[in-house]
ROVOGU-691760 format. One line per field, with one value per atom (N, C-alpha, C, O): x, y, z; residue in three letters; atom name; residue number from 0; chain. Coordinates in Angstrom, 2 decimals, padded with zeros to 5 digits. Last residue first. Layout:
# ROVOGU-691760
east [X,...]
north [Y,...]
up [Z,...]
res [ALA,...]
atom [CA,...]
n [NUM,...]
chain [A,...]
# end
This chain:
# ROVOGU-691760
east [-010.31,-009.55,-008.24,-007.44,-012.29,-011.29,-010.44,-009.92,-015.82,-014.47,-013.57,-014.04,-018.46,-017.77,-016.35,-015.75,-018.44,-019.33,-018.56,-018.06,-015.26,-016.44,-017.29,-016.91,-012.43,-013.52,-014.70,-015.10,-009.25,-010.51,-011.63,-011.77,-005.90,-007.04,-008.29,-008.36,-002.97,-004.08,-005.16,-005.32,-000.66,-000.63,-001.75,-001.49,001.56,000.21,000.24,001.08,003.88,003.33,001.85,001.02,005.85,005.07,004.32,004.16,006.79,007.52,006.76,007.01,005.48,005.17,005.78,005.33,006.47,006.60,006.24,006.63,005.73,007.07,007.24,008.05,002.46,003.33,004.67,004.73,002.10,001.78,002.75,003.76,002.28,003.41,003.03,003.59,000.28,000.25,001.33,001.29,-000.21,000.66,000.61,000.87,-002.28,-001.90,-000.93,-000.85,-002.42,-003.26,-002.81,-002.94,-000.71,-000.67,-001.46,-001.22,-002.25,-001.81,-001.86,-002.93,-001.60,-002.02,-001.43,-000.26,-002.19,-001.44,-001.93,-002.61,-003.84,-002.42,-001.56,-000.33,-006.44,-005.82,-004.33,-003.63,-007.47,-006.77,-005.99,-004.97,-008.30,-009.28,-008.75,-009.48,-006.93,-006.68,-007.80,-008.20,-005.26,-006.42,-006.08,-005.07,-003.90,-003.75,-005.13,-006.05,-002.32,-003.61,-003.39,-002.79,-000.40,-000.42,-001.80,-002.38,000.61,-000.48,-000.37,-000.26,003.85,002.52,001.55,001.65,006.23,006.14,004.73,004.44,006.49,007.36,007.30,008.22,004.39,004.71,005.56,005.36,001.93,003.34,003.74,003.48,-000.96,-000.38,001.06,001.36,-002.63,-001.47,-000.89,-000.39,-005.60,-004.95,-003.84,-004.08,-007.06,-006.26,-005.54,-004.92,-010.15,-009.03,-008.37,-009.04,-012.48,-011.28,-010.10,-009.16,-013.84,-014.14,-012.92,-012.37,-011.24,-012.62,-012.95,-012.41,-008.84,-009.41,-010.87,-011.64,-005.86,-007.32,-007.81,-007.25,-003.02,-003.66,-005.17,-005.69,-000.25,-001.67,-002.20,-001.87,002.59,001.98,000.57,000.24,005.85,004.46,003.76,004.27,008.34,007.62,006.13,005.26,010.36,008.94,008.02,007.01,013.19,012.48,010.98,010.37,014.41,015.13,014.31,014.68,012.67,013.13,013.77,013.68,010.19,011.20,011.75,011.33,008.64,009.35,010.49,011.61,008.89,008.45,009.27,010.44,008.49,008.99,008.50,007.79,007.46,008.58,009.18,010.24,004.97,005.25,006.33,006.13,004.47,004.88,004.96,005.00,003.08,003.54,003.92,003.72,002.64,002.28,002.78,002.90,003.54,003.78,003.55,004.18,001.25,002.21,002.32,001.30,000.58,000.43,001.56,002.69,-000.49,000.48,000.29,-000.10,-002.46,-001.27,-000.19,000.91,-004.51,-003.79,-002.54,-001.65,-005.09,-004.74,-003.91,-002.71,-005.49,-006.54,-006.33,-007.28,-003.84,-004.16,-005.26,-005.89,-001.26,-002.37,-002.63,-001.75,-000.31,-000.13,-001.41,-002.50,001.50,000.26,000.51,001.41,002.95,003.02,001.63,000.69,004.86,003.51,003.60,004.23,007.91,006.97,005.58,005.18,009.87,010.22,009.17,009.49,009.12,010.49,010.72,011.64,006.41,006.96,008.30,008.58,004.35,005.55,006.27,006.69,001.18,002.02,003.17,002.99,-000.30,000.51,001.35,002.13,-003.23,-002.32,-001.62,-002.25,-004.22,-003.91,-002.93,-001.94,-006.82,-005.51,-005.41,-006.40,-009.29,-008.30,-006.91,-005.93,-010.79,-010.99,-010.00,-009.90,-008.68,-009.50,-009.65,-008.74,-007.52,-007.93,-008.86,-009.70,-004.67,-006.06,-006.39,-005.64,-002.40,-002.82,-004.30,-005.10,000.39,-001.03,-001.25,-000.42,003.10,002.28,000.79,-000.01,005.93,004.55,003.77,003.78,008.96,008.22,006.78,006.46,012.06,010.66,010.00,010.43,015.27,014.39,012.95,012.66,017.15,016.26,015.46,015.02,018.65,019.26,018.41,018.88,017.18,018.61,019.24,020.25,014.19,014.89,016.36,016.74,011.59,012.90,013.43,013.15,009.17,009.22,010.52,010.54,008.28,009.12,009.17,009.22,005.48,006.25,007.08,006.62,004.10,004.66,005.33,005.71,001.44,002.47,002.97,002.32,-000.01,-000.10,001.02,001.50,-000.17,000.53,000.52,000.97,-003.15,-002.09,-001.47,-002.19,-004.60,-004.33,-003.12,-002.18,-006.46,-005.19,-004.92,-005.00,-008.82,-007.92,-006.55,-005.60,-010.19,-009.63,-008.68,-007.84,-010.06,-010.03,-009.38,-008.15,-010.35,-011.11,-011.14,-012.13,-010.83,-010.02,-010.85,-011.92]
north [-011.42,-012.67,-012.49,-013.43,-009.40,-009.39,-010.64,-010.88,-009.06,-009.56,-009.43,-009.35,-008.64,-007.66,-008.08,-007.53,-010.07,-009.49,-008.46,-007.49,-010.29,-011.13,-010.64,-010.78,-009.44,-009.00,-009.97,-010.41,-010.45,-010.83,-010.43,-011.01,-009.62,-009.50,-009.90,-009.71,-011.60,-010.76,-010.72,-011.64,-012.61,-012.21,-011.25,-010.21,-013.05,-012.60,-012.11,-011.28,-014.99,-014.59,-014.22,-014.97,-015.83,-014.62,-014.11,-012.90,-018.37,-017.17,-015.86,-014.89,-020.42,-020.15,-018.82,-018.23,-020.37,-021.63,-021.47,-022.29,-018.01,-018.08,-019.33,-019.35,-016.79,-017.88,-017.91,-017.85,-013.20,-014.49,-015.54,-015.22,-010.57,-011.17,-012.44,-012.74,-007.86,-009.28,-009.96,-009.92,-004.75,-005.52,-006.97,-007.26,-001.81,-003.16,-003.73,-003.28,000.87,000.38,-000.99,-001.31,003.65,002.20,001.79,002.30,006.08,005.76,004.25,003.64,008.15,006.85,006.61,006.89,010.94,010.58,009.25,009.23,011.44,011.75,011.35,011.43,010.84,010.04,010.28,009.42,010.49,011.54,010.80,010.18,007.86,008.93,010.20,010.92,005.49,006.54,007.59,008.13,003.28,004.16,005.29,005.98,000.17,001.61,002.27,001.87,-002.87,-002.19,-000.73,-000.43,-005.38,-004.10,-003.48,-003.55,-008.71,-007.79,-006.54,-006.62,-010.08,-010.10,-009.06,-008.60,-010.16,-009.33,-009.18,-008.26,-011.23,-011.75,-010.93,-011.00,-009.98,-011.39,-011.98,-013.14,-008.08,-008.16,-009.62,-010.40,-006.15,-007.49,-007.45,-006.89,-003.68,-003.90,-005.28,-005.54,-002.01,-003.28,-003.49,-003.49,000.81,000.29,-000.95,-000.93,002.18,001.29,000.77,000.35,003.52,004.33,003.46,003.96,001.27,002.42,003.30,003.78,-000.55,-000.75,000.37,000.42,-001.32,-000.29,-000.63,-000.95,-003.07,-003.12,-002.06,-001.90,-004.02,-002.97,-003.12,-003.28,-006.24,-006.01,-004.92,-004.89,-006.24,-007.00,-006.56,-006.51,-005.64,-005.13,-005.63,-005.47,-006.99,-007.33,-006.95,-007.82,-007.14,-007.04,-007.40,-008.07,-007.42,-008.36,-008.34,-009.40,-005.62,-006.03,-006.85,-006.98,-005.12,-004.02,-004.46,-003.74,-006.18,-006.93,-005.97,-006.00,-003.97,-004.75,-005.54,-005.57,-000.92,-002.30,-003.01,-002.70,001.88,001.44,000.02,-000.19,003.17,002.27,001.69,001.07,004.87,004.08,003.09,002.26,008.25,006.85,006.19,006.86,010.96,010.31,008.87,008.34,012.16,012.90,012.26,012.93,012.70,011.83,012.64,013.68,013.65,014.12,013.11,012.70,014.11,013.33,013.66,013.93,015.66,016.16,015.42,016.02,014.65,015.08,015.60,015.95,014.18,013.04,013.42,012.58,015.71,016.14,015.04,014.95,013.97,014.93,015.41,015.51,012.12,011.91,012.87,012.61,011.77,012.66,012.56,012.86,008.78,009.65,010.46,009.90,007.10,007.84,008.86,009.70,003.82,005.22,005.81,005.11,001.39,001.87,003.37,004.11,-000.12,000.31,000.67,000.31,-001.39,-000.15,000.38,001.28,-003.81,-003.66,-002.44,-002.44,-003.59,-004.85,-004.67,-005.32,-001.05,-001.37,-002.52,-002.41,-000.17,-001.17,-001.49,-002.13,002.93,002.07,001.14,001.59,004.60,003.94,002.85,001.95,007.66,006.27,005.77,006.43,010.05,009.47,008.03,007.30,011.22,011.82,011.21,011.79,008.22,009.65,010.16,009.61,005.83,006.28,007.79,008.54,002.94,004.34,004.63,003.81,000.94,001.08,002.56,003.34,-001.18,000.21,000.19,-000.48,-003.42,-003.14,-001.65,-000.95,-003.61,-004.81,-004.52,-005.28,-002.03,-001.86,-003.16,-003.73,-001.78,-002.83,-002.82,-003.51,000.08,-000.11,-001.17,-001.43,-001.04,-000.56,-000.86,-001.94,-000.03,-000.99,-000.32,000.82,001.93,000.61,-000.38,-001.47,004.24,004.36,003.01,002.95,003.24,003.76,003.86,003.59,004.02,003.46,004.05,005.21,004.58,004.31,003.62,002.76,007.13,005.97,005.81,006.80,008.16,008.27,007.00,005.92,010.04,008.84,009.18,010.33,011.09,011.36,010.03,009.00,010.33,011.71,012.05,013.18,008.53,008.64,010.10,010.98,007.63,008.63,008.67,008.83,005.12,005.69,006.62,006.40,004.59,005.32,005.95,007.17,003.38,002.70,003.36,002.77,005.18,003.96,003.19,002.43,008.44,007.42,006.16,006.07,009.79,010.24,009.21,009.11,008.88,008.54,008.87,008.30]
up [006.03,006.07,005.35,005.28,007.97,006.89,007.07,008.16,008.65,008.92,007.71,006.57,008.18,009.01,009.37,010.28,005.05,006.06,006.87,006.31,004.12,004.20,005.36,006.52,002.15,003.04,002.98,001.90,002.21,001.60,002.55,003.63,001.39,002.27,001.49,000.28,000.76,000.34,001.41,002.21,002.21,000.81,000.42,-000.18,004.76,004.48,003.04,002.69,006.52,005.24,005.29,005.79,008.29,008.59,007.37,007.21,007.49,007.10,007.31,006.60,008.65,007.24,006.79,005.80,011.20,010.45,008.97,008.14,012.32,011.74,010.88,009.95,011.81,012.29,011.56,010.33,012.24,011.63,012.10,012.73,013.15,012.44,011.71,010.65,013.01,013.31,012.48,011.25,014.35,013.46,013.93,015.10,014.55,014.93,013.90,012.76,013.89,014.98,015.47,016.65,012.70,012.85,014.08,015.18,010.95,012.30,012.45,012.34,008.15,008.67,010.06,010.30,007.05,008.25,008.81,009.83,004.97,004.78,005.97,005.90,005.81,004.75,004.55,004.01,008.89,008.15,007.07,007.37,009.15,009.31,008.68,008.00,008.85,007.87,007.93,006.90,010.85,010.84,009.87,010.04,009.72,009.94,009.99,009.28,010.23,010.17,010.57,011.60,008.66,009.35,009.17,008.09,008.78,008.45,009.31,010.53,007.85,008.44,007.91,006.78,006.52,007.72,008.24,009.00,004.00,005.06,006.34,007.16,002.55,002.34,003.46,003.82,004.07,003.69,003.63,004.55,003.67,003.79,003.29,002.24,005.25,004.39,004.66,005.76,005.47,005.78,004.76,003.56,006.84,005.74,006.23,007.30,007.77,008.11,006.84,005.89,007.43,007.66,008.10,008.73,005.23,006.08,006.20,005.21,004.25,004.67,005.65,006.75,001.83,002.69,002.96,002.05,001.25,001.26,002.22,003.31,-000.53,000.25,000.12,-000.98,-000.65,-000.91,000.01,001.20,-000.18,-001.26,-001.63,-002.81,000.90,000.89,-000.37,-001.48,002.10,000.88,000.92,000.98,004.12,004.48,003.32,003.53,004.66,003.79,004.07,004.23,006.38,005.18,004.20,003.03,008.56,007.72,006.40,005.41,009.99,009.22,008.17,007.01,010.75,011.76,011.11,011.62,008.86,009.02,010.09,010.30,008.09,009.38,009.70,010.68,005.96,005.67,006.95,006.91,004.51,005.70,005.30,004.41,003.30,003.17,004.53,005.57,001.30,002.52,002.26,001.16,-001.16,000.05,001.33,002.35,-004.44,-003.29,-002.03,-001.82,-006.89,-005.89,-004.77,-004.20,-010.37,-009.15,-008.19,-008.61,-012.67,-011.70,-010.38,-009.38,-014.15,-014.89,-013.96,-014.41,-012.31,-012.89,-013.69,-013.88,-009.50,-010.85,-011.49,-011.23,-007.33,-007.73,-009.16,-009.93,-006.17,-007.58,-008.07,-009.09,-003.97,-004.30,-005.80,-006.61,-002.48,-003.64,-003.87,-003.94,-000.14,-000.33,-001.43,-001.34,000.12,-000.28,-000.45,-000.85,001.75,001.46,001.20,001.96,000.37,001.39,000.90,-000.21,-001.29,-000.59,000.38,001.16,-002.55,-002.04,-001.14,-000.33,-003.22,-002.71,-002.02,-001.02,-002.44,-003.21,-002.51,-001.36,-002.58,-001.89,-002.82,-003.86,-002.37,-003.22,-002.36,-001.52,-002.50,-001.56,-002.34,-002.89,-003.75,-004.10,-003.04,-002.73,-003.16,-002.89,-003.40,-003.45,-003.05,-003.95,-003.81,-004.29,-002.14,-002.37,-003.40,-004.50,-002.63,-001.50,-001.63,-001.27,-004.36,-004.38,-003.20,-002.83,-004.25,-003.84,-003.76,-003.18,-005.83,-005.67,-005.30,-005.95,-005.66,-005.53,-005.34,-004.76,-006.35,-006.41,-006.33,-006.88,-007.66,-007.21,-007.42,-008.50,-006.83,-007.54,-007.02,-006.06,-006.85,-006.52,-007.38,-008.51,-005.97,-007.03,-006.63,-006.12,-003.11,-003.78,-004.89,-004.75,-001.85,-002.04,-002.81,-003.14,-001.75,-002.01,-002.35,-003.05,-003.50,-002.33,-002.69,-003.83,-005.85,-005.54,-004.23,-003.90,-007.01,-005.58,-005.19,-004.32,-009.27,-008.97,-007.46,-006.72,-011.15,-009.91,-009.78,-010.15,-013.92,-013.31,-011.99,-011.74,-016.13,-015.13,-014.58,-014.76,-018.43,-017.93,-016.95,-016.94,-021.36,-020.08,-019.63,-020.36,-022.89,-022.86,-021.45,-020.46,-025.01,-023.68,-023.72,-024.49,-027.35,-027.38,-026.01,-025.86,-026.86,-027.81,-027.87,-028.38,-025.24,-024.65,-025.57,-025.09,-025.20,-026.25,-025.69,-025.65,-022.75,-023.92,-025.04,-025.76,-019.61,-020.74,-021.98,-022.20]
res [UNK,UNK,UNK,UNK,UNK,UNK,UNK,UNK,UNK,UNK,UNK,UNK,UNK,UNK,UNK,UNK,UNK,UNK,UNK,UNK,UNK,UNK,UNK,UNK,UNK,UNK,UNK,UNK,UNK,UNK,UNK,UNK,UNK,UNK,UNK,UNK,UNK,UNK,UNK,UNK,UNK,UNK,UNK,UNK,UNK,UNK,UNK,UNK,UNK,UNK,UNK,UNK,UNK,UNK,UNK,UNK,UNK,UNK,UNK,UNK,UNK,UNK,UNK,UNK,UNK,UNK,UNK,UNK,UNK,UNK,UNK,UNK,UNK,UNK,UNK,UNK,UNK,UNK,UNK,UNK,UNK,UNK,UNK,UNK,UNK,UNK,UNK,UNK,UNK,UNK,UNK,UNK,UNK,UNK,UNK,UNK,UNK,UNK,UNK,UNK,UNK,UNK,UNK,UNK,UNK,UNK,UNK,UNK,UNK,UNK,UNK,UNK,UNK,UNK,UNK,UNK,UNK,UNK,UNK,UNK,UNK,UNK,UNK,UNK,UNK,UNK,UNK,UNK,UNK,UNK,UNK,UNK,UNK,UNK,UNK,UNK,UNK,UNK,UNK,UNK,UNK,UNK,UNK,UNK,UNK,UNK,UNK,UNK,UNK,UNK,UNK,UNK,UNK,UNK,UNK,UNK,UNK,UNK,UNK,UNK,UNK,UNK,UNK,UNK,UNK,UNK,UNK,UNK,UNK,UNK,UNK,UNK,UNK,UNK,UNK,UNK,UNK,UNK,UNK,UNK,UNK,UNK,UNK,UNK,UNK,UNK,UNK,UNK,UNK,UNK,UNK,UNK,UNK,UNK,UNK,UNK,UNK,UNK,UNK,UNK,UNK,UNK,UNK,UNK,UNK,UNK,UNK,UNK,UNK,UNK,UNK,UNK,UNK,UNK,UNK,UNK,UNK,UNK,UNK,UNK,UNK,UNK,UNK,UNK,UNK,UNK,UNK,UNK,UNK,UNK,UNK,UNK,UNK,UNK,UNK,UNK,UNK,UNK,UNK,UNK,UNK,UNK,UNK,UNK,UNK,UNK,UNK,UNK,UNK,UNK,UNK,UNK,UNK,UNK,UNK,UNK,UNK,UNK,UNK,UNK,UNK,UNK,UNK,UNK,UNK,UNK,UNK,UNK,UNK,UNK,UNK,UNK,UNK,UNK,UNK,UNK,UNK,UNK,UNK,UNK,UNK,UNK,UNK,UNK,UNK,UNK,UNK,UNK,UNK,UNK,UNK,UNK,UNK,UNK,UNK,UNK,UNK,UNK,UNK,UNK,UNK,UNK,UNK,UNK,UNK,UNK,UNK,UNK,UNK,UNK,UNK,UNK,UNK,UNK,UNK,UNK,UNK,UNK,UNK,UNK,UNK,UNK,UNK,UNK,UNK,UNK,UNK,UNK,UNK,UNK,UNK,UNK,UNK,UNK,UNK,UNK,UNK,UNK,UNK,UNK,UNK,UNK,UNK,UNK,UNK,UNK,UNK,UNK,UNK,UNK,UNK,UNK,UNK,UNK,UNK,UNK,UNK,UNK,UNK,UNK,UNK,UNK,UNK,UNK,UNK,UNK,UNK,UNK,UNK,UNK,UNK,UNK,UNK,UNK,UNK,UNK,UNK,UNK,UNK,UNK,UNK,UNK,UNK,UNK,UNK,UNK,UNK,UNK,UNK,UNK,UNK,UNK,UNK,UNK,UNK,UNK,UNK,UNK,UNK,UNK,UNK,UNK,UNK,UNK,UNK,UNK,UNK,UNK,UNK,UNK,UNK,UNK,UNK,UNK,UNK,UNK,UNK,UNK,UNK,UNK,UNK,UNK,UNK,UNK,UNK,UNK,UNK,UNK,UNK,UNK,UNK,UNK,UNK,UNK,UNK,UNK,UNK,UNK,UNK,UNK,UNK,UNK,UNK,UNK,UNK,UNK,UNK,UNK,UNK,UNK,UNK,UNK,UNK,UNK,UNK,UNK,UNK,UNK,UNK,UNK,UNK,UNK,UNK,UNK,UNK,UNK,UNK,UNK,UNK,UNK,UNK,UNK,UNK,UNK,UNK,UNK,UNK,UNK,UNK,UNK,UNK,UNK,UNK,UNK,UNK,UNK,UNK,UNK,UNK,UNK,UNK,UNK,UNK,UNK,UNK,UNK,UNK,UNK,UNK,UNK,UNK,UNK,UNK,UNK,UNK,UNK,UNK,UNK,UNK,UNK,UNK,UNK]
atom [N,CA,C,O,N,CA,C,O,N,CA,C,O,N,CA,C,O,N,CA,C,O,N,CA,C,O,N,CA,C,O,N,CA,C,O,N,CA,C,O,N,CA,C,O,N,CA,C,O,N,CA,C,O,N,CA,C,O,N,CA,C,O,N,CA,C,O,N,CA,C,O,N,CA,C,O,N,CA,C,O,N,CA,C,O,N,CA,C,O,N,CA,C,O,N,CA,C,O,N,CA,C,O,N,CA,C,O,N,CA,C,O,N,CA,C,O,N,CA,C,O,N,CA,C,O,N,CA,C,O,N,CA,C,O,N,CA,C,O,N,CA,C,O,N,CA,C,O,N,CA,C,O,N,CA,C,O,N,CA,C,O,N,CA,C,O,N,CA,C,O,N,CA,C,O,N,CA,C,O,N,CA,C,O,N,CA,C,O,N,CA,C,O,N,CA,C,O,N,CA,C,O,N,CA,C,O,N,CA,C,O,N,CA,C,O,N,CA,C,O,N,CA,C,O,N,CA,C,O,N,CA,C,O,N,CA,C,O,N,CA,C,O,N,CA,C,O,N,CA,C,O,N,CA,C,O,N,CA,C,O,N,CA,C,O,N,CA,C,O,N,CA,C,O,N,CA,C,O,N,CA,C,O,N,CA,C,O,N,CA,C,O,N,CA,C,O,N,CA,C,O,N,CA,C,O,N,CA,C,O,N,CA,C,O,N,CA,C,O,N,CA,C,O,N,CA,C,O,N,CA,C,O,N,CA,C,O,N,CA,C,O,N,CA,C,O,N,CA,C,O,N,CA,C,O,N,CA,C,O,N,CA,C,O,N,CA,C,O,N,CA,C,O,N,CA,C,O,N,CA,C,O,N,CA,C,O,N,CA,C,O,N,CA,C,O,N,CA,C,O,N,CA,C,O,N,CA,C,O,N,CA,C,O,N,CA,C,O,N,CA,C,O,N,CA,C,O,N,CA,C,O,N,CA,C,O,N,CA,C,O,N,CA,C,O,N,CA,C,O,N,CA,C,O,N,CA,C,O,N,CA,C,O,N,CA,C,O,N,CA,C,O,N,CA,C,O,N,CA,C,O,N,CA,C,O,N,CA,C,O,N,CA,C,O,N,CA,C,O,N,CA,C,O,N,CA,C,O,N,CA,C,O,N,CA,C,O,N,CA,C,O,N,CA,C,O,N,CA,C,O,N,CA,C,O,N,CA,C,O,N,CA,C,O,N,CA,C,O,N,CA,C,O,N,CA,C,O,N,CA,C,O,N,CA,C,O,N,CA,C,O,N,CA,C,O]
n [127,127,127,127,126,126,126,126,125,125,125,125,124,124,124,124,123,123,123,123,122,122,122,122,121,121,121,121,120,120,120,120,119,119,119,119,118,118,118,118,117,117,117,117,116,116,116,116,115,115,115,115,114,114,114,114,113,113,113,113,112,112,112,112,111,111,111,111,110,110,110,110,109,109,109,109,108,108,108,108,107,107,107,107,106,106,106,106,105,105,105,105,104,104,104,104,103,103,103,103,102,102,102,102,101,101,101,101,100,100,100,100,99,99,99,99,98,98,98,98,97,97,97,97,96,96,96,96,95,95,95,95,94,94,94,94,93,93,93,93,92,92,92,92,91,91,91,91,90,90,90,90,89,89,89,89,88,88,88,88,87,87,87,87,86,86,86,86,85,85,85,85,84,84,84,84,83,83,83,83,82,82,82,82,81,81,81,81,80,80,80,80,79,79,79,79,78,78,78,78,77,77,77,77,76,76,76,76,75,75,75,75,74,74,74,74,73,73,73,73,72,72,72,72,71,71,71,71,70,70,70,70,69,69,69,69,68,68,68,68,67,67,67,67,66,66,66,66,65,65,65,65,64,64,64,64,63,63,63,63,62,62,62,62,61,61,61,61,60,60,60,60,59,59,59,59,58,58,58,58,57,57,57,57,56,56,56,56,55,55,55,55,54,54,54,54,53,53,53,53,52,52,52,52,51,51,51,51,50,50,50,50,49,49,49,49,48,48,48,48,47,47,47,47,46,46,46,46,45,45,45,45,44,44,44,44,43,43,43,43,42,42,42,42,41,41,41,41,40,40,40,40,39,39,39,39,38,38,38,38,37,37,37,37,36,36,36,36,35,35,35,35,34,34,34,34,33,33,33,33,32,32,32,32,31,31,31,31,30,30,30,30,29,29,29,29,28,28,28,28,27,27,27,27,26,26,26,26,25,25,25,25,24,24,24,24,23,23,23,23,22,22,22,22,21,21,21,21,20,20,20,20,19,19,19,19,18,18,18,18,17,17,17,17,16,16,16,16,15,15,15,15,14,14,14,14,13,13,13,13,12,12,12,12,11,11,11,11,10,10,10,10,9,9,9,9,8,8,8,8,7,7,7,7,6,6,6,6,5,5,5,5,4,4,4,4,3,3,3,3,2,2,2,2,1,1,1,1,0,0,0,0]
chain [A,A,A,A,A,A,A,A,A,A,A,A,A,A,A,A,A,A,A,A,A,A,A,A,A,A,A,A,A,A,A,A,A,A,A,A,A,A,A,A,A,A,A,A,A,A,A,A,A,A,A,A,A,A,A,A,A,A,A,A,A,A,A,A,A,A,A,A,A,A,A,A,A,A,A,A,A,A,A,A,A,A,A,A,A,A,A,A,A,A,A,A,A,A,A,A,A,A,A,A,A,A,A,A,A,A,A,A,A,A,A,A,A,A,A,A,A,A,A,A,A,A,A,A,A,A,A,A,A,A,A,A,A,A,A,A,A,A,A,A,A,A,A,A,A,A,A,A,A,A,A,A,A,A,A,A,A,A,A,A,A,A,A,A,A,A,A,A,A,A,A,A,A,A,A,A,A,A,A,A,A,A,A,A,A,A,A,A,A,A,A,A,A,A,A,A,A,A,A,A,A,A,A,A,A,A,A,A,A,A,A,A,A,A,A,A,A,A,A,A,A,A,A,A,A,A,A,A,A,A,A,A,A,A,A,A,A,A,A,A,A,A,A,A,A,A,A,A,A,A,A,A,A,A,A,A,A,A,A,A,A,A,A,A,A,A,A,A,A,A,A,A,A,A,A,A,A,A,A,A,A,A,A,A,A,A,A,A,A,A,A,A,A,A,A,A,A,A,A,A,A,A,A,A,A,A,A,A,A,A,A,A,A,A,A,A,A,A,A,A,A,A,A,A,A,A,A,A,A,A,A,A,A,A,A,A,A,A,A,A,A,A,A,A,A,A,A,A,A,A,A,A,A,A,A,A,A,A,A,A,A,A,A,A,A,A,A,A,A,A,A,A,A,A,A,A,A,A,A,A,A,A,A,A,A,A,A,A,A,A,A,A,A,A,A,A,A,A,A,A,A,A,A,A,A,A,A,A,A,A,A,A,A,A,A,A,A,A,A,A,A,A,A,A,A,A,A,A,A,A,A,A,A,A,A,A,A,A,A,A,A,A,A,A,A,A,A,A,A,A,A,A,A,A,A,A,A,A,A,A,A,A,A,A,A,A,A,A,A,A,A,A,A,A,A,A,A,A,A,A,A,A,A,A,A,A,A,A,A,A,A,A,A,A,A,A,A,A,A,A,A,A,A,A,A,A,A,A,A,A,A,A]
# end
């Protein structure tokens, strides 16, 4: 940013679906990519190499709770991406190939609290 007092918008992306308006809750950077957790529409991979020409490269929208997953938080540790969903638990992806996340696990969480996972918190070799 050449002048922090005068930020300049370089490019934008919308994450709307056919039935829902997008609502970005979290963005995590990994190399030349941004992983975007959109509360209403899913997880997106955006190529940010050229900030004036950002490009949507991929997405994950195949949630178990298709109508109310609410993607909330993205955390990356090594080559693993952790996606917390307010009403659909925790998803873990292998992002060895950053453009092709491979789902490794999904934990629904207890139904008594609505399968809620809000944020990841790294501590030593564990993620809470």
